[in-house]
N, C-alpha and C positions, 0 to 999 in steps of 0.2 A: 892249177889247172887248168886250162878253158877246156869250154864246149863252145861249140858249133850248129847253129839248124840244122845242117846235117847230118851234122852225128848225135843231136836229139832221133831224127825223124832215121839212119837206122840204126837206131837200138829196141824204136816201134813207136815211138810218138804220129802222127799224125802230122800232113801242114803242114796246116792250121795252130795242133798245139804247138810246136815246134816256135815257127814264128811265135806268138803267140806268147810260149814260154822265156826268149833273146829278149822282147821289147818287157815283163816285168820281171829281168832279169836285169838289163838294162835300167833301167826303169827304182828297181831296187838300188844298186850302184850309184845312185845320183842322188837320191836319197842320204847313202852314208853318207855322198860326202867329195863323193871321184866325178871329179868334172868330167874330164874325160869317155866316161861312157853318154853322154845327149849328146855323141856321134852320129847321128845318124848313116854312115857310109857304116860304123863298127858293127858288125856282126860276133865278131868272141868275147863271151865271158863266162868269167871263173862258174865250178864247174856248183862250187860252192853256193853259188848265187841261186844258181839253177833249183841246189836242193834243196832251202830255203822257201821253194817257192812252193815245192814238193810235199814241204816237209818228209824227206824219206832220204837213205840216199840213192845216188844210183849206183851200175853193178858195173865202174868202168877197171878200166885195170892202167897204171901210170905209164903204159908203154903208148899209150893211146890208138889204142885196140876194146871196138867197144863193146862190149858182152852181149 
């Protein structure tokens, strides 16, 4: 499952916080060997990457509805 900046804003993060989480998640994925995430135009990252940065699970339903 993937998440975008707008999804993070919808679940309560501020604009800059959401931007920073996506940026950090992309850097984490590149560090893990997924060069695809080095693309500047890419704004969608795995939820697991954001959860790893936060150190907690996000309350997200599988259908793409964010709670």
